[in-house]
C-alpha positions in Angstrom: 9.5 23.8 1.6 8.0 23.8 5.1 9.3 21.2 7.4 7.8 19.5 10.4 9.6 17.6 13.1 8.2 14.2 14.2 9.7 11.9 16.8 9.7 8.5 15.1 9.9 5.4 17.3 11.2 2.4 15.3 12.1 -1.2 16.3 15.8 -1.4 16.6 16.1 -3.9 13.8 14.2 -1.7 11.4 16.3 1.3 12.3 19.5 -0.7 11.8 18.3 -1.8 8.4 17.4 1.8 7.4 20.7 3.1 8.6 22.6 0.4 6.6 20.6 1.2 3.5 21.1 5.0 4.0 24.8 4.5 4.4 24.9 2.3 1.2 23.1 5.1 -0.6 25.4 7.8 0.8 22.6 9.8 2.4 21.6 10.6 6.0 19.1 8.4 7.8 16.7 11.4 7.8 16.9 11.8 4.0 16.6 8.1 3.4 13.4 7.8 5.6 12.0 10.9 3.9 12.5 9.5 0.4 11.1 6.1 1.5 8.0 7.8 3.0 7.5 9.9 -0.2 7.7 6.7 -2.3 5.1 5.0 -0.2 2.8 8.0 -0.2 3.1 8.2 -4.0 2.4 4.5 -4.5 -0.7 4.5 -2.2 -2.1 7.7 -3.8 -1.4 6.4 -7.3 -3.2 3.1 -6.5 -6.1 4.9 -4.9 -6.5 7.2 -8.0 -6.2 4.2 -10.3 -9.0 2.3 -8.6 -11.1 5.4 -8.3 -10.8 6.0 -12.1 -11.6 2.3 -12.8 -14.7 2.4 -10.6 -15.9 5.7 -11.9 -19.4 5.2 -13.3 -19.5 1.6 -12.2 -22.8 0.2 -10.9 -23.4 -2.8 -8.6 -25.2 -4.5 -11.5 -22.0 -4.4 -13.6 -20.6 -7.3 -11.5 -23.5 -9.6 -12.2 -22.2 -11.1 -15.5 -18.9 -11.9 -13.7 -20.7 -13.5 -10.8 -22.9 -15.6 -13.2 -19.7 -17.2 -14.4 -18.5 -18.1 -10.9 -20.5 -21.4 -10.8 -22.3 -22.9 -7.9 -19.7 -25.0 -6.2 -19.7 -25.0 -2.5 -16.8 -23.1 -0.8 -13.6 -24.9 -0.2 -12.9 -26.0 3.4 -11.9 -22.9 5.4 -13.5 -20.5 2.9 -17.0 -20.8 4.3 -18.9 -17.7 5.5 -19.4 -17.6 9.2 
């Protein structure tokens, strides 16, 4: 595995929390951050793939039956379009 160095600047409170969690897991801070980053990348890529598959072949007209059921009530206060 190729490795790259990256100087990471964190708020003190976030670093302290990550250090505490790494200590509780019995791993180094570097390893804990690497695993946390890998989990986040995996989650985002999985979600992106999921939505891409769900939208595959969809046409803008596919939403019209759903919009037809929405009704014609005016927006609630604060939800108006600018």
